C-alpha angles and dihedrals in degrees: 000000000000114000136188095191120100114255125274097242093191095047113151117250097033109130102162135026125203118202118191128171118205119201107215105157106225143041090246091055090046091059093043093049093050093046092050092046097050092041089054091052093047092049095053135059111267115242121240110270097026112130109167147338115209124190126207129183129213116233093238093059095241104107145042114198117204118204111188128185121206133174094236145343093259092059092052093046089053090051093050090050099044112022115013097091090055091054097042096050098073091044092056091045091053096042111022120194101035110163112218112192091189147276122274120203115221143177121217104244104181145289145158138268119210096186133007093187097065121085111223117246096192141005130218117202122196117197119191140168127222129193092243142007089251091054091047091053092047090052091052090050091053094045092048092049092047093052092049091050095057111119097223133027114256109251110247096012107123103173145347123207122187121209127185134190119216092190099052103020089237127148123207120189117196116197128182121208133187092234144340088255093057093045092050091046093050091051095043092049091047091241089130130024130148088224088058096052103038144018110260091192087082094059138026113238112230100180145343110201138169118225139178123220116246114174146307149206111231134184109236 
């Protein structure tokens, strides 16, 4: 079903997460790409193991970020082999020229939720690269421990979810904030900084970007 509620990151039954940025170039093309994508999913049978596809938009209009939840790797591999071309075709016809840098396969490693009753107003995603899967996992352990050891909650920070990729040694950190204003204020006042809570010498930051949630398709 179509949903306009941000994803449940800790949903039971999710075994693999696929994160894929699409470079589209404008806010109009962002909206068109998401509409075509979710329409394509709703107009086709859902593959076994698919749980949700959640679309986020960057504030500058350049990017759509797709966050997909699947039960396991095998289910997603079967979809790519048997059904993906059929779903992608109408998207590319509606919005030609989408640049897809690639999909990264993650596992949800851990995190913390400060409040389940607050709806996020913005999301900040931190993407980083380690030299090995072991180093990526060690960095997540350190970052998680550092966040938990902070004396006071960060105003405006709702939740932090750490993801790691064994295959590519990537780390993806998903943070939820009450609003852009609160996130900017926390950063400006040095109440929250990734360099404060973890050692960046262990990983190479790729990007730190702010997104807004748009919509999803979700298995009931």
